[in-house]
N, C-alpha and C positions, 0 to 999 in steps of 0.2 A: 208597383213602387218600393223600393226598400227604404226603411225608416231610420233615421240616425240611430243608436244604441241609447243615449240618452231620453229620448223620445220613446224607444219601445219600454225601458225601464217603467218610464211613467205610466204607460199605458198598463203596464203588466200590475204594477203595485196598487194603481188606480182601482181594477178589476177586481185584484185579491181584496183590496180594502172593503168595497162594497158586499162581498160574498162574505168576510168575515164580520162586518156590522149586521147585513141579514142575520146570520147565526146569531150574534150578540143580541139581536132583539128579541129573535125566539128564545134563545135562552134565560133573558131576564122574564120575558112573559109567563113561559110556561114556568120557572124556576125563580122567583123574585129575589131567594136569599141569596143566590150566587153573584147578584150586581152589587152587592151593598162595598161600600170602602173603594168606591171607583175613583176618588180623588187621589189615593195613593200611587195609583199605576203612575203617574207622572214620575214619580223618584226610582221608578225600578230600571236598571240597566238591562238592556234586551240580554236572553240567555238562550242557550242551544233552540229552544222551542219558538224563539223567534226568525232564527235563521238557518241558513243552510248554507252546507259547505260544498262547492263545486270542485276543487282543486287545492291540493296541498303542495307547497313550494319546497324544495330543497335547496339550500343555501343560508349565508350567512355572513354579515361583517369579516372580514381578513385585514387586521390592521399590522402596517409595520412602520417602524420608527428608524431614521437615521439621525447623524448631524450633516445641519446644512454647514458647505465649507468645509476647512481643514479641521478634522478631530484631533490634531498633534496639539497639546498644551504644554506651556514654560512653567516651569518652576517658579512659585511665588506669584503666578498670574490671577488677577480678578477676570474671571471671563462671562460675557453675556452669549450662553452656550444656547445656538438656533438649533432647535430639532422639528424636523419635518416628519408628521405621521402621514401615511398614505393608506387609502382603503381600496385593496384590491379583492375584495368580495365578489363573486359571480353566484349566477341562479345554475345550479347543476343540472336539475330535473324539474319537470312538473309531472304530477299525479292527479289523472281525472277522477275522482270520487263519483259514484252512484247514486244522483240524486234524481229525485223525480215529482215535481212539485205539484200538486192536485191542485185543477184549475190553470195549470200555465201549459200553454202548447209546448211541445219539443224545440221549434225553430225558435220561440222567445226565450225558452232555458238556455239553449246553445249560448244564445247573445248574453244572457245574464252569465254565464258559466265565463265566456270570452271576457267580459268586462271583470269579471273576480279574478282571472288569472294575471289581467294588467296590474291589480293592484296586489296582487301577492309579489310582482317583479320588486317591490319595496323592501323586500327581506334584507337586502343586503347593507340597506342604509344604516348606520349607528348614528344613534342618537344621545342627547346628554352625556358627551364625553367627558371622564374626569381622570386625569394624567397626574401622577404625581412621580417628581424625581428623586430616585434615594441614590446615596452612595455608601456603599458597604467598607470602606476603605476610609483611615483616620488621615490621609493625606488631600482628598479631596471632600471638601463641604459643600452644601448646597444652601443658599440662602434660604430661611425659612417663609419671607415676605413673597418670593417666587415659587415657592415648591407646589403650588397647586394650578393649575391650568385646567381651562373649559373650553369644550368646542360644542355648540349646540348640536349640529348635524354634519354629518360627513356622508356623503353619497358616494358610491363605488366608481372610481376611476378618480376620485378627487381627493386634494390634499390640503393639511392644515398645519401652518405653523405655530410652535411653541417657542417659549423664550425664558429660560434658567438662566440665575444667575451664580456661580461656581467660583469656589476658592481653591487654588492649587497651594500645598503647602511646599516654603523652599526646600525642603528637604526631603521631597517626593521622589524616590528611585525612577531611574528612567525604565520604561517600559509600556505593557498594553494592560489597561483597565477598562471594566465593563459599570456602566452605571445602569441603575435597574427605572425600568417605567413601568409602574402597574396600572394598568388600565380600566378603566369600569364604564360600560356602557348599555343602553337598552336596544333591542331589535326586534323586529316585526316579526313575531314567529309562526302567525296564522291570520287569514283575513276569511270572514264567511258574511254571506250575503243575506240582509233583510230580506225576511218575506212579509207580507200584506199585511199580516198578523201583529205587525209591530205597530200600527196605527194603534192598536188595543191600547199602547202606553204612553199616547199622546206623541211619540215621537215619528211625526210625518216627514220629517228632511231626514232621518237616518237612512242611508243606502250600504252600508259594513258596519262591523263589529271587528276590532283587532285585538290580537293577543300579543303581547309584549312579553320578551323574555329579558334579563340581565344576564351581562356576562362580564366575567373579570380575570384578566390576563395580566403577565407580566413579559413588555418586549426588554430587549437588550441593547443598550446603547455603549457599542465599542468607542474608548479613547486611547490617548496614549499620550505620554509624556517625555517629551524631546529629550535626545540623548545627547548632554553636552557637559563639558570640562566645567569642573570649579577650582580655581585657585586659592591657594593660601597661601599665607607666611607660617613655613615652618620651625626657622630658626633665625636668629641674629646675633651676629659676632661683632665685636668690637666696641670701642666706646668714642666719645668725641672730649675733646680738651679745653678750655681756655685758650685763644690766642692759637689753636693749632689748626693743621689739616689731618685728618684722620680718613682712614680707610673702614668703610663699614660694608662687612657681607651679609646679604639678605637670599636666604633660601627658599626658594617657592617651591610648593607640591602641588598636582595635581590629583583631587582627590575623587572624582569623578569617573565615567567609563569612556570619555571618547579624548582623541589628542587633541589639545591647542596647539595648533599649526603658527610657526612662523612669529614666536611671541616677542615682546620688545616689554621689558621692563621699567617705570618712569616712576622717579620720587618727586614730590614737590616741597621743597625747604622755602622757608622765609627767615627773614631776619628774627634774632641772630645766627642762625644757620645761612649757608650757601655752598653751591656747588658748580663747578662750570661743565660737567657733564653729569645730565639726570635720565638720560637714556641708555638702557645696556639692551643689545639683542640677545635673546637665552635660544633661539630656535626651536624647535618642535619640545613641549611635553608632553609625555604620552602618561596614561592612567597608574597612577601610583608614584609617577618619575618624580626627582627633585632638580631643579637646575638653581644655580645660584650666580648671584650679580653682586659687583663690586662697585661701592660709590663712595667717592672720595669727597668728604663733607668738610667744611670749614667752620669755625666758630668764633666769635669773637671774642675779644679779651675781655669784656664786659659781660658777655652771655651767662644768664643764670644757671647756677649749678641747680641740675634737676636731670628728668627723666624725660624728653621728648619723645612726644608721637609722630612722626612724619607718615604725611599720607602717601600712598603707591597704588597703582595701580598695572595692570598688564594688560597691552593690547594684543588680539590674535585675531587667528580665523579660523571660522569653524567649518562642521563639515560640511554645509550648502556654500562655502567659497565665501561667506560674508564677513565682514570685519565685526569683531565685537570686542567689550569691555567687560574685564572682570570687576567686583564690587572694590570699593575702596578699602584699600590693604594697610590696616595702619603696622608701621616699624617703628618700634618702642627703644629706642637708643638714649643710655644715660650719658651724660654732660659732666666732666670732673673738672675741678678748680686748677689754674695752673700753679705751679711751684713757686715758693715767693723767692725771688731774686733780687740780690743787692742792686740799685741802680746805679749808674754812672756817677752821677751827682753824689751817691752814698758813698763810694768808693774813694772819689776827690776828697771828701770832708775827712774820710777816715786818715789818706795818705796824710793831708795836710795836718791833723793831728799828731801823725804819730812825728812826721816831718819836726814838729813845734816840740814834742817832747824828745826826739833826738837832741833838737838842738840845744833843749833846757838842760837835758842832762850832760850833753858835751860840756856846755859852759858851767856847769857844775864842778865837772872833773878837772876841767883847765883852773878855776878858782881854786879848787884844794890844792894843783898843784904849785900853783903860784905859792900861796900859804905855807908849803911844806918847805919849797925852795927858798923863800924868806925867813922861815925860822933857822933853816941850816946855817944859811949866812950869818946870822947873828950869833951863833953860838962858835964861829969859827975867829969871829973876831974878840 
């Protein structure tokens, strides 16, 4: 009848333990000095003298990382970057080592060797993974509170999710970037089978000893910054005037690397300013290209004389065919005072005064003429 591997192991360990205990009793009786300080053996970790090595495995964890979802980021964005790490480690081969334990039959030893080989398969499991996300560019910043992530264990063929908070500068040039993910982890480098001699240490439940190694490597996380236009006010021509309609010319420029398609410029004016046509179609604006929009703006007669910051924006279609809007673009325009003019009432008053003066002067002339005629008549008499 074939016995289960676990029972076989216990039977072998029990027989070996009995043999070792007999040797211990004999050695203690024959050489009493060798038996001193036995209490300290409970703190001893089994070394090679208490274990045998049936198999050597060749393989270790192989970690890979990638962004979950779309790796394309936008300028000015604060994003929760989801990173998935996967363990693709495989056991490449096993090497059978020549071991021959005394007092253990060949068949039993083969069972022990087979069980150790199964334990060796854990060499591809990564344990105590510590992952740090690092940005080497000034345009992308990793939030310090999320910079360290930990995974307790990752078996081969399994995945784990990490999340980091990153901020993208609004002036980041479009293109591809690489974030670095240094990781460190432990993995099983070797398994050794405990012999019956381990009972001398009081470790009766110990079946294996395991050797671990620490590995550190840096994984690369590719991301990209979306190519998109950036529209700005390049020049403003014209002034406003109290009580008048004036035409203001606003030149917009595209300072980025992609085309703003089918653009429409819009201004937003409020009292004391007004306009009848607030939207002007400009068409496509390519990288580095300028387009000018003309807006007719009226100012009330009592409008305050100062520089006005008029809000404007540009609606456009991006490279993905989606409708997008520029940031708020300020149009700074000065408003001048109206020229001082004489009112109708003022003119009427002046005319009345002039007529009155004329009448006075005319009457004065007539009076002088009459006085002269009277004086001449008196002389003739």
